[in-house]
N, C-alpha and C positions, 0 to 999 in steps of 0.2 A: 858352460852349460853343464849339466848333473844329469847323468845315468842311472835312473830306478829299477828295479825288478822288486816285485811283490807276485804274491804265489797264495792261494789255496787250494786245498785238497779235501774230497769227502768223507775220508779218515780221520779228519779233523773233528768227527760227530762225536758230542758228550755221552762218556760210557754214563754219568753218574746224575742223578737230579733230585728235586725234593718235590715232595707230596703231602698234604696233611696227612695225619693218623687215620684210619688205616687204608689209603687209597694208594694205588701204585701207578709209578709215573708211566704215561707213556706217549710213545716219541716214535715218528718212523724214519728209517733209516734205510739209506741205499744197501739191499743185502748183496755185497760183493760186483759191483758196479764202480769202484772207486774211479775218479778222474781228477785231473791237476788243469789250473788254471793259472794261466803265467800272465801277467799286466808289465808292458814294459815300455819306459816314459823317458823322454828328453823335456829335461825342465831347464827353465833359465828364470830372473828375476821378472820376468815380462810375462812368464805364463809356460805354459804346456807346448813345446814344438812336434812336437810328433806322439804317439804312441803306438801301441801292440798289441794284440790279445790271440792268446794260442793257446789251447787244447793239449797240452803237454809241459813238462820241466824245460828248464832253458838251458841250451849246452853250447857249444861253442858256435855250430853252426847258424843255429837262430839267432845267438847272439851279432852277429857278424852280418848277416842278412835286413836285420835293426840298424846296425849301421848302415851299412852302404845302401837301405831303401828308407829308412826313415829318419834319421838322428844325423846322418850324413852329410847332408844339404838340403837342411830344412827349407822352404820356400819363403820369399822376403827377410829374410835374417841373416842371410850373408855367413851364417855360419857353415864352417865344415871342418869336419870331422880328419885326424889322420893317426891311422887304424896302429898301435903296435905291438908285440908282441907280448905279454905279461905273463908270468911266471915261464914255465916250460924249460927246455935246456937252448 
């Protein structure tokens, strides 16, 4: 099983653009309403076992919840996950 995390934020809005002379580039951007969207997935060669989308960055609590509720025991696969301490003391 492979665990993957991917995310996007509205702060990744382009700051520069191209337009023909003498036109100006015009684009709408969220003014001060920055958001972060994170996608977590448990993948195998058979496909996606579990996925989760949250509107915040991933922290330890979110990741453990994903392991316990989603990837820890995907239905019908017989897959089990045993959490272990990574890094830390």
